[in-house]
N, C-alpha and C positions, 0 to 999 in steps of 0.2 A: 965760757961756761954758762953765762946768763942766756946765751942764745939757745942752747940745748934745753935749759930749764924752761925757758919760755915756750919752745916748741913742744915740750912734753906737756906743759900746762894747757896749751891750745888743743893738743890731741886728746887730753882727758875731757876737756869741755865739749869737744865735738862728739866724743863717745857718749857722754851724758845726754847730749841733745838727741843723738840717734836712738838711744835707749828709751828716752821719754817719748819721742815721736813714734817709736815702734810700739810701746805700750798703749799709747793713744790710738794708733791705727789698729791695734789688736782689739781694743775695746769697741772701736767704731766698726771694725770688720765683723764682729759677732752680730751686731744689730743689722749691719748691711747684709751679712750672710743670710740671716733669717728672711729679710725682705727679698733677697735674690732667690732664695729657695721658694718663697711663695709665688714669685713671678714665674719661675720655672714650672711649678706645679700648674699654675693657670695656663701657661703656654702649652703644656702637655695636654691638658684637658681640652683646650681650644683645638689643638691639632687632631685629637681623637674625635671631637664632635664634627669637625670639618671633614674628616675622612668618612665618618658615617653618612654625613650629608652627601658627600660625593658619590659614595656607593649607592645610596638611595636614588640620586639623580641619574646615575648610569643605568640602574635597573629600570627606572621610568622611561628613559630614552630607548632602551632595548625593547620594552613593551610597546612603545609608540611606533618604533620601526617595524615591529612584527605586525601590529595592527595595520599600519600603512601598507605593508606587503600583502596582507590579506585583503584589504579593501581596494587595492589597485585594479584587479580584474572587475570588481563590482563597479567601480567608477567608469572603467572603459565600457562596460555593458550599458550603463545608464547613459553615457555619452552617445553611444550608437542608437539607443532607444529614442533619445531626444531628437537626433537627426532624422530618424525615421518618422517620428510624429510631426516634425516640422514639414517634412516633405509631403506627408499625407494632408496636413492642414493646407498647404499651398495647392494641392490637387483639388481639395474640396472647395477652396475659395474660387479657383478657376471654374469649376463646374457650376457653382452658385452664380458667378458672374455671367456665365453663358445662359443659364436659365433665366436670370433677370433680364438679360438682353433679349431673349426670345419673348418674354412676357411684355417687355416694352414694345416690341415690334407688333404684337397682337393688338395692343390698344390703339395703335395708329390706324 
């Protein structure tokens, strides 16, 4: 009989410990809950601002791609023009060298 009385006493003590730890955890969880709530609100705000930044970056990238597409033909035209000007410069250089050679031959 003492064994069951002792077991009942231990069970009552364990129940009291559980209840006291539950009330302690409930009081802690209320403050923890508000801190968690604040963290969640900040996280949501951060996600919103990052989404806005991403959208803005995507729009800038799309504009840059459009500008690049528009300027591609212009770049090609300028490249061709530079080639033409270099070829003309080489021709002029050759003509000037020929003229200088002819002038040198006259002085002799």
